[in-house]
C-alpha positions in Angstrom: 57.7 133.5 -106.7 59.3 132.3 -109.9 60.9 129.4 -107.9 57.5 128.4 -106.5 55.9 128.5 -110.0 58.8 126.5 -111.4 58.5 123.9 -108.8 54.7 123.6 -109.1 55.2 122.8 -112.8 58.2 120.5 -112.4 57.3 119.0 -109.0 59.3 115.9 -109.9 62.5 117.8 -109.7 61.7 119.9 -106.6 60.6 117.2 -104.1 62.2 117.6 -100.7 65.1 115.3 -100.1 64.4 113.1 -97.1 66.9 112.6 -94.3 67.2 108.9 -95.3 68.2 110.0 -98.8 70.6 112.6 -97.5 72.6 110.0 -95.5 72.5 106.3 -95.6 71.9 104.4 -92.3 75.1 104.0 -90.2 76.8 100.7 -90.8 79.4 99.2 -88.5 81.5 96.1 -89.2 82.8 93.9 -86.3 85.9 91.8 -87.0 87.1 90.2 -83.7 89.9 87.6 -83.4 91.8 88.4 -86.5 95.0 87.1 -84.8 97.0 89.0 -87.4 100.4 87.6 -88.2 102.4 89.5 -90.8 103.4 86.7 -93.0 105.7 89.0 -95.1 107.2 90.8 -92.1 110.7 92.1 -92.3 112.7 91.7 -89.2 114.4 95.1 -88.6 117.5 93.5 -87.2 117.8 91.0 -90.1 117.8 88.0 -87.7 115.4 86.0 -89.8 115.2 86.3 -93.6 112.1 84.2 -94.1 111.2 81.7 -96.8 111.5 82.5 -100.4 108.0 82.9 -101.9 106.9 82.6 -105.5 103.8 83.5 -107.4 103.6 87.1 -106.3 100.9 88.8 -104.3 98.3 91.5 -105.2 99.7 93.8 -102.5 103.4 93.2 -103.3 105.4 94.8 -106.1 107.7 91.8 -106.0 108.0 88.5 -104.3 108.7 88.7 -100.6 110.0 86.1 -98.1 107.4 84.4 -95.9 107.6 84.6 -92.1 105.1 81.9 -91.1 104.2 79.4 -88.5 104.1 75.6 -89.4 100.9 74.0 -90.6 101.3 71.5 -87.8 101.0 74.4 -85.3 97.9 75.8 -87.1 96.2 72.4 -87.0 96.6 72.2 -83.2 95.3 75.7 -82.6 91.7 77.1 -82.6 92.9 79.8 -85.0 94.9 80.0 -88.2 98.1 81.9 -87.9 99.0 82.6 -91.5 96.1 82.7 -93.9 94.2 85.3 -91.9 96.6 87.8 -93.4 94.8 87.3 -96.7 91.4 87.0 -95.0 91.8 90.4 -93.3 92.6 92.1 -96.6 89.7 90.4 -98.3 87.3 91.5 -95.6 88.5 95.1 -95.7 88.2 95.1 -99.5 84.7 93.8 -99.1 83.9 96.6 -96.7 85.3 99.1 -99.2 83.0 97.7 -101.8 80.0 98.0 -99.5 81.0 101.5 -98.6 81.2 100.7 -94.9 83.5 103.1 -93.0 83.3 102.1 -89.4 85.3 99.0 -88.6 85.5 97.6 -85.0 88.2 95.0 -84.0 87.0 93.7 -80.6 90.3 92.2 -79.4 92.8 89.6 -80.4 93.6 91.7 -83.5 97.1 90.3 -83.0 98.5 87.0 -82.0 100.3 87.8 -78.8 101.1 91.4 -79.5 104.5 90.8 -81.0 106.4 93.9 -82.2 106.9 92.7 -85.8 103.2 91.8 -86.3 101.8 94.9 -84.6 103.9 97.0 -87.0 102.5 95.1 -89.9 98.9 95.4 -88.7 99.3 99.2 -88.2 100.5 99.5 -91.8 97.4 97.8 -93.2 95.0 99.8 -91.1 96.8 103.0 -92.0 96.7 102.0 -95.7 92.9 101.4 -95.7 92.3 104.5 -93.6 94.2 106.8 -96.0 93.0 105.2 -99.3 89.4 104.5 -98.4 88.5 106.5 -95.4 87.9 103.5 -93.1 87.8 104.4 -89.4 89.1 101.6 -87.1 88.2 101.3 -83.5 90.1 98.7 -81.4 89.8 97.1 -78.0 92.2 94.8 -76.4 91.9 91.0 -76.1 93.8 88.4 -74.1 96.2 87.8 -77.1 97.0 91.5 -77.6 98.7 92.2 -74.2 99.2 88.6 -73.0 100.1 90.4 -69.7 99.7 94.0 -68.7 103.4 94.7 -69.4 105.8 93.8 -72.2 107.9 90.7 -71.7 110.3 88.3 -73.3 108.5 85.7 -75.4 108.5 83.9 -78.7 107.3 80.8 -80.6 109.0 77.5 -81.1 107.2 76.7 -84.4 108.0 79.2 -87.1 108.6 77.3 -90.4 112.3 77.1 -91.2 113.9 76.9 -94.6 114.5 73.2 -94.1 110.8 72.5 -93.6 111.2 71.9 -89.9 110.0 74.1 -86.9 112.3 77.0 -86.1 112.4 78.6 -82.7 112.3 82.4 -82.6 112.3 84.1 -79.2 113.3 87.4 -77.7 116.3 88.1 -75.4 115.4 87.3 -71.8 113.3 84.3 -72.6 114.4 80.8 -71.4 115.4 79.5 -74.9 117.6 82.6 -75.5 119.1 82.5 -72.0 120.4 79.0 -72.8 122.3 80.3 -75.9 121.0 77.4 -77.9 122.4 77.5 -81.5 119.0 76.4 -83.0 117.2 79.5 -81.6 117.0 82.9 -83.2 116.9 85.6 -80.6 115.4 88.9 -81.6 113.5 91.8 -79.9 111.1 91.6 -82.9 109.0 88.9 -81.2 108.8 90.5 -77.8 105.2 90.6 -76.6 104.1 94.1 -76.0 102.2 95.4 -73.0 99.4 98.1 -72.7 101.7 101.1 -73.1 103.4 99.9 -76.2 100.2 98.7 -77.9 98.1 101.7 -77.1 100.9 104.0 -78.2 101.6 102.2 -81.5 97.9 101.9 -82.3 96.9 105.3 -80.9 95.0 106.3 -84.0 92.5 103.5 -83.7 90.2 104.4 -80.8 92.5 104.3 -77.8 92.9 108.1 -77.9 90.6 110.9 -79.0 90.7 112.2 -82.5 89.8 115.7 -83.6 87.0 114.4 -85.9 85.3 112.5 -83.0 82.1 114.2 -81.8 82.7 112.9 -78.3 85.3 110.7 -76.5 85.9 109.7 -72.9 87.2 107.1 -70.5 86.1 105.8 -67.1 88.6 108.2 -65.6 87.5 111.4 -67.5 86.0 114.3 -65.5 84.1 116.1 -68.3 80.7 115.4 -69.9 79.3 115.9 -73.4 77.9 119.3 -72.3 81.3 120.8 -71.8 83.3 118.6 -74.2 86.4 119.8 -76.0 88.9 117.8 -78.0 91.8 119.6 -76.2 90.5 118.6 -72.8 89.8 115.0 -73.9 93.3 114.7 -75.2 94.7 116.0 -71.9 92.7 113.5 -69.9 93.5 110.6 -72.1 97.1 110.2 -71.0 98.2 106.7 -70.2 99.1 107.5 -66.6 95.6 108.9 -66.0 93.9 105.6 -67.0 95.2 103.3 -64.3 93.6 101.5 -61.4 94.6 99.3 -58.4 94.0 95.6 -58.6 94.7 93.2 -55.8 94.9 89.4 -55.6 91.5 89.1 -54.0 89.7 91.9 -55.9 89.6 95.6 -56.7 91.8 98.0 -54.9 91.4 101.8 -54.5 88.2 102.9 -52.9 86.9 99.3 -53.3 89.8 97.7 -51.4 88.9 95.6 -48.3 91.1 95.4 -45.2 92.3 91.9 -45.9 93.3 92.5 -49.6 97.0 92.1 -50.4 99.4 91.8 -53.3 98.1 94.9 -55.0 99.3 96.5 -58.2 98.5 99.6 -60.3 97.8 98.6 -63.9 96.3 100.3 -67.0 92.7 100.1 -68.4 92.0 100.8 -72.1 88.2 101.3 -72.0 86.7 104.3 -73.9 83.5 105.7 -75.3 83.4 107.4 -78.7 80.8 109.1 -80.8 82.1 108.7 -84.3 78.9 109.8 -86.1 76.0 111.8 -84.8 73.8 109.9 -82.4 75.8 106.7 -82.2 77.9 105.9 -79.1 80.3 103.0 -79.3 81.4 101.8 -75.9 84.7 99.8 -75.8 85.0 97.9 -72.6 88.5 96.6 -71.7 87.4 93.3 -70.1 90.8 91.9 -69.6 91.3 90.9 -66.0 94.9 90.1 -65.0 94.8 88.8 -61.5 98.0 89.2 -59.4 99.6 85.8 -58.8 99.6 84.5 -55.3 102.9 84.6 -53.6 104.8 86.1 -56.5 108.0 87.7 -55.2 110.1 88.1 -58.4 111.6 91.4 -59.5 112.5 92.8 -62.8 109.7 91.1 -64.7 106.4 92.9 -64.0 104.5 90.8 -66.5 105.2 87.6 -64.5 103.3 88.9 -61.5 100.0 88.4 -63.3 97.8 85.5 -64.5 96.6 85.5 -68.1 93.1 86.9 -68.7 91.8 84.3 -71.1 89.5 82.5 -68.6 88.4 85.5 -66.6 86.1 87.7 -68.6 82.9 89.1 -67.2 82.7 86.5 -64.4 85.4 88.6 -62.7 84.7 92.1 -63.9 82.4 93.1 -61.1 84.9 92.0 -58.5 88.1 93.2 -60.1 87.1 96.2 -62.2 84.0 97.6 -60.5 84.9 101.1 -61.5 84.6 100.2 -65.2 81.2 98.5 -64.6 79.9 101.6 -62.7 81.0 103.7 -65.6 79.2 101.4 -68.1 76.0 101.9 -66.1 76.5 105.6 -66.1 77.2 105.7 -69.9 74.0 103.6 -70.6 71.9 106.0 -68.5 73.4 109.1 -70.3 72.9 107.5 -73.7 69.2 106.9 -73.0 68.7 110.4 -71.6 70.5 112.0 -74.6 68.8 109.8 -77.2 72.0 108.1 -78.3 72.1 104.7 -79.9 74.5 102.8 -77.6 76.4 99.8 -79.0 78.8 98.1 -76.6 81.7 95.9 -77.6 84.5 94.0 -75.9 86.6 90.9 -76.4 84.6 88.7 -74.1 81.1 87.3 -74.3 78.4 88.7 -71.9 76.1 85.6 -72.2 76.5 81.9 -72.5 77.6 81.2 -76.0 76.7 77.5 -76.8 73.0 78.1 -77.6 72.0 77.2 -74.0 73.8 73.9 -74.1 76.7 74.7 -71.7 75.4 72.5 -68.9 74.6 69.6 -71.2 78.1 69.8 -72.7 79.5 69.8 -69.2 77.6 66.6 -68.4 78.7 64.9 -71.6 82.3 65.9 -71.6 83.2 67.2 -68.2 83.1 70.6 -66.4 86.6 71.6 -67.3 86.5 70.7 -71.0 85.4 72.5 -74.1 86.4 75.9 -72.8 83.3 75.9 -70.6 85.1 77.9 -67.9 84.9 80.9 -70.2 81.1 80.9 -70.2 79.5 83.8 -68.3 77.3 82.7 -65.4 73.6 83.4 -65.8 73.5 85.8 -62.8 76.4 87.8 -64.4 74.5 88.2 -67.6 71.5 89.5 -65.7 73.7 92.0 -63.8 75.1 93.2 -67.2 71.5 93.6 -68.5 70.7 95.7 -65.5 73.5 98.1 -66.3 71.4 99.2 -69.2 73.5 97.6 -71.9 71.1 96.4 -74.5 73.4 95.2 -77.3 76.9 93.8 -77.0 79.2 92.4 -79.6 82.0 90.1 -78.4 84.6 87.7 -79.7 87.2 85.5 -77.9 85.4 82.2 -78.6 85.7 82.2 -82.5 82.0 81.5 -82.6 79.0 82.6 -84.6 76.2 82.9 -81.9 73.4 85.1 -80.6 72.0 85.0 -77.1 69.5 87.0 -75.1 69.3 87.5 -71.4 66.4 88.9 -69.5 66.8 90.1 -65.9 64.2 89.9 -63.1 64.0 93.7 -63.4 62.7 93.5 -66.9 65.9 94.5 -68.7 67.1 92.7 -71.8 70.6 92.2 -73.2 71.5 90.8 -76.6 75.0 89.3 -77.0 76.2 88.8 -80.5 79.3 86.6 -80.8 81.0 87.7 -84.0 82.9 84.9 -85.8 86.7 85.0 -86.5 88.3 85.5 -89.9 90.9 82.9 -88.6 88.5 80.0 -87.9 85.6 78.0 -89.2 83.3 79.6 -90.6 85.4 82.7 -91.5 83.0 85.6 -91.4 82.4 89.0 -89.9 79.3 90.8 -88.6 77.8 93.9 -90.3 75.3 96.0 -88.3 73.0 98.5 -90.1 71.3 101.0 -87.7 67.9 101.2 -89.5 66.4 103.2 -86.6 67.7 104.2 -83.2 66.4 100.9 -81.8 66.2 98.7 -84.8 69.4 97.0 -86.1 69.8 94.8 -89.1 72.5 92.2 -88.4 74.2 90.4 -91.3 76.9 87.7 -91.2 79.2 88.0 -94.1 81.0 84.8 -95.0 84.4 84.9 -96.6 84.1 82.2 -99.2 86.7 83.3 -101.7 89.9 84.9 -100.4 92.5 85.9 -103.0 95.9 84.4 -102.1 94.7 82.0 -99.4 96.7 79.2 -101.0 99.8 81.4 -101.5 101.8 79.4 -98.8 100.7 75.9 -99.8 104.1 75.1 -101.4 105.8 75.8 -98.1 103.3 73.5 -96.3 104.0 70.7 -98.8 107.7 71.0 -98.1 106.9 70.8 -94.3 104.7 67.7 -94.9 107.4 65.9 -96.9 110.0 66.7 -94.2 107.8 65.3 -91.4 107.3 62.2 -93.4 111.0 61.8 -94.1 111.7 62.4 -90.3 109.1 59.7 -89.6 107.0 62.1 -87.4 103.2 62.3 -87.2 101.9 64.0 -90.3 98.8 66.0 -90.8 96.3 65.3 -93.6 97.8 66.9 -96.7 94.3 66.8 -98.4 93.7 70.2 -96.7 96.1 71.6 -99.4 93.5 70.7 -102.1 91.0 73.3 -100.7 89.4 75.2 -103.6 88.5 78.3 -101.5 89.1 79.8 -98.1 85.9 78.5 -96.5 86.8 75.0 -97.6 90.3 75.5 -96.1 88.8 76.6 -92.8 86.6 73.5 -92.9 89.7 71.4 -93.3 91.3 73.2 -90.4 88.4 72.3 -88.2 88.4 68.7 -89.3 92.1 68.3 -88.4 91.7 70.3 -85.2 88.9 67.9 -84.2 91.0 64.9 -85.0 94.3 66.1 -83.5 93.1 68.2 -80.5 89.4 68.2 -79.6 88.8 64.5 -79.6 92.0 63.5 -77.7 91.8 66.3 -75.2 88.1 67.0 -74.6 86.3 63.8 -75.0 86.3 61.0 -72.4 88.4 58.1 -73.5 85.6 55.5 -73.5 83.3 57.7 -75.4 85.9 58.7 -78.0 86.9 55.1 -78.6 83.3 54.1 -79.0 82.5 56.9 -81.5 85.6 56.3 -83.6 84.6 52.6 -83.9 81.0 53.1 -85.1 78.9 54.4 -88.0 75.4 55.7 -87.7 73.8 52.3 -88.3 75.8 50.6 -85.6 75.0 53.4 -83.1 71.3 52.8 -83.6 71.6 49.0 -83.4 73.6 49.3 -80.2 70.8 51.3 -78.7 68.5 48.4 -79.3 70.9 45.6 -78.4 70.2 43.2 -75.5 73.7 42.4 -74.3 75.6 42.2 -71.0 78.9 43.1 -72.6 80.4 45.9 -70.5 82.0 49.1 -71.7 85.2 47.9 -70.1 85.2 44.9 -72.5 84.6 47.0 -75.6 87.1 46.9 -78.5 86.8 46.9 -82.3 87.2 43.1 -82.2 84.4 42.8 -79.6 82.2 44.9 -81.9 83.0 42.6 -84.8 82.1 39.6 -82.7 78.9 41.2 -81.5 77.8 42.1 -85.1 77.8 38.3 -85.9 75.6 37.4 -83.0 71.9 36.6 -83.0 71.3 39.4 -80.5 72.8 41.9 -83.0 70.6 40.7 -85.8 67.5 41.0 -83.7 68.5 44.5 -82.6 69.3 45.4 -86.2 65.8 44.4 -87.2 64.3 46.5 -84.5 66.4 49.4 -85.6 65.4 48.9 -89.2 61.7 49.0 -88.3 62.2 52.1 -86.1 64.1 53.9 -88.9 61.5 52.9 -91.5 58.7 54.4 -89.4 60.6 57.7 -89.5 61.1 57.5 -93.3 64.8 56.6 -93.0 66.7 53.7 -94.5 68.9 51.9 -92.0 71.6 51.4 -94.7 71.8 55.2 -95.1 72.9 55.6 -91.5 76.0 53.6 -92.3 77.2 56.4 -94.7 78.4 58.6 -91.8 80.7 57.7 -88.9 81.1 58.7 -85.3 83.9 61.0 -86.4 81.5 62.7 -88.9 79.1 63.2 -86.0 81.7 64.8 -83.8 82.9 67.1 -86.6 79.3 68.2 -87.2 79.0 68.8 -83.5 81.9 71.3 -83.7 80.6 72.8 -87.0 77.3 73.6 -85.4 78.8 74.7 -82.1 81.2 77.0 -83.8 79.3 78.4 -86.7 75.6 77.9 -86.0 73.5 78.6 -89.1 76.7 79.2 -91.1 77.6 75.5 -90.8 74.4 74.2 -92.5 75.8 74.2 -96.1 78.6 71.8 -94.9 76.2 69.2 -93.5 74.0 67.2 -95.8 70.3 67.9 -95.2 69.6 64.1 -95.2 72.1 63.8 -92.3 70.5 66.6 -90.4 67.2 64.7 -90.8 68.8 61.5 -89.5 70.2 63.4 -86.5 66.7 64.6 -85.7 65.5 61.0 -85.9 68.2 60.0 -83.3 67.2 62.8 -81.0 63.6 61.6 -81.0 64.4 57.9 -80.8 67.0 58.2 -78.0 65.2 60.1 -75.3 67.5 60.5 -72.3 66.1 59.3 -69.0 65.1 62.0 -66.5 67.6 60.7 -64.0 71.0 59.3 -64.7 71.8 55.7 -63.8 73.4 55.4 -60.4 76.4 53.5 -61.5 79.3 56.0 -61.5 82.0 53.8 -62.9 81.4 53.8 -66.6 83.4 50.6 -67.1 80.7 48.7 -65.3 77.9 49.9 -67.5 76.7 47.5 -70.2 77.6 48.6 -73.7 74.0 49.2 -74.8 73.2 51.1 -71.6 76.2 53.4 -72.0 75.4 53.9 -75.7 71.8 54.8 -75.2 72.6 57.3 -72.4 75.6 59.1 -74.1 74.3 59.1 -77.6 71.0 60.5 -76.4 72.9 63.3 -74.7 75.0 64.1 -77.7 72.1 64.2 -80.2 70.1 66.4 -77.8 73.0 68.9 -77.7 73.1 68.9 -81.5 69.4 69.5 -81.6 69.9 72.4 -79.2 72.5 74.0 -81.5 69.9 73.8 -84.3 67.1 75.4 -82.2 68.9 78.4 -80.8 68.4 82.1 -81.5 68.9 83.4 -85.1 72.7 83.9 -85.7 73.0 84.5 -89.4 71.0 87.4 -90.8 68.3 88.9 -88.5 66.6 92.0 -87.3 67.1 93.1 -83.7 64.9 95.3 -81.5 67.4 96.6 -78.9 64.6 97.8 -76.6 62.9 94.5 -76.3 65.6 92.1 -77.2 63.3 90.6 -79.9 65.1 88.8 -82.8 63.5 88.0 -86.2 65.4 85.9 -88.7 66.1 87.1 -92.2 66.9 83.7 -93.6 65.5 84.5 -97.0 67.4 87.7 -97.4 70.7 87.9 -99.2 73.5 89.8 -97.5 74.8 91.9 -100.3 
């Protein structure tokens, strides 16, 4: 009675505490494709001492030697090998500041699962778990176990003390078998398989923990109604989580009479309930097909193909038991009122903002990693499993896609960007209600220590120059922050790899010879000059012709009508255009700060001005096309793809309704 009277007088102090106030909404961070490389690794056998470092590091009590890959190797790869060491620590520090405790690493948390680097990653995860209470949940990517079993491997491009590439391989590899004097042979760079990785990283999702509310695998026989940690632990044994896979498809009860070359291999999928009401489903979507005709002995790993290009296009055929389990989990989650969030290394939906087929037409079916794109019918089948939200990696992209099946089911696939590529960022999901999710994309602009290794790269650059070898653009070492450094990485990657390897020769030559003004003039030009005859000198001669001046006047009038000055188009080149293509393809909305708004407006003008014909010209041999004809057709296709990148689903900050698949942008919000 006295309490009631007290509360009636001082109601302000006796208001009931709401459930929202008692516990903040669950937040989960997703950091795929870290490709962790321990740049300060100590080789236990002392085989490599590393490079002497200066300047100190915030996590080091004294200077330590650097064990790094060359800058030349980084600039030919879709991921950074070295600086992501600092990026990972910066991201984890940011999560600590935000008081986020659930952290998911959806595959490629390592770069090829080498012993020395897995050891270093484990130390960092343990450090943040112990000091800050972070709970890490991992799944495997194609760079974690490169094959299902451990095998001899290594890299030819560690940076040596002399500024030149240094080969470091493990015994049993070809370089070590030759006993070459310029190769360091050590078990430290052996690439681990499933058993070693899951054992070493057992604390991070692969096995049940006592504090988990629930945990299971596709091979468990219990349910949530009779769950016990003791039984879960007993059924989580490595040998209990294996299945048969054949060259033609799944084995076991799924095996067909004509299937052959079958093997029993492990599967790392699991389901965990780390907090009340939230189920996190980790799908091991690695598919290692047995090689046709392999008869070798003593090297189990060599019997399998890599999993990089397989993904969900092969899961229903090669791991149907996992897909059946996913459907069952989704049904149970719905029945029990659990919020189900699924993650794996591979995308479940096309990841180029609906532009995959257009890119295939422009560049070719086998280029631009198009083979990794899930087919539309596969995405529909995944939606019909009951999976409503999936977070993936693998492609180092920032992207959102929605698939709707004919049965009325929806699936949202969020491609979380990589800390090791442009734009370096991670995804943060806040479960505001059981079906409503706030998605934020947190960019790593400033990363302490990101330039720690620049002196080593400068030495490498000087050595390349002295040896009269091709050198990379040293201006990347002038980057003022990590985002700018990643932008420089993409620029060099575009110049050194993407353009030479993915773009048709004639289109690449044309783009590298033109600026924006010349591209527009060419589209208006009346000339019978063929593509075969094109060269920079031919372009110079054309620009002096009467036909060119007439075309330029038409282009000027056309641009003026759109509020654009023709001279302004000359301020960007074909290379700038291709670089922006990759910026938008890789980073979506995150790329916009790196592309001038005036240029985006000009790209929109080109999209409207160069409408591609409904049917392609019948001439198949490009060299027989006239230069204006080819320019109009290819430039129209390129600008329409860029416009498609800009018109896709929200991929920065947005709200997601998992039930309907509806997305609403939060462009004006600040992700704090």
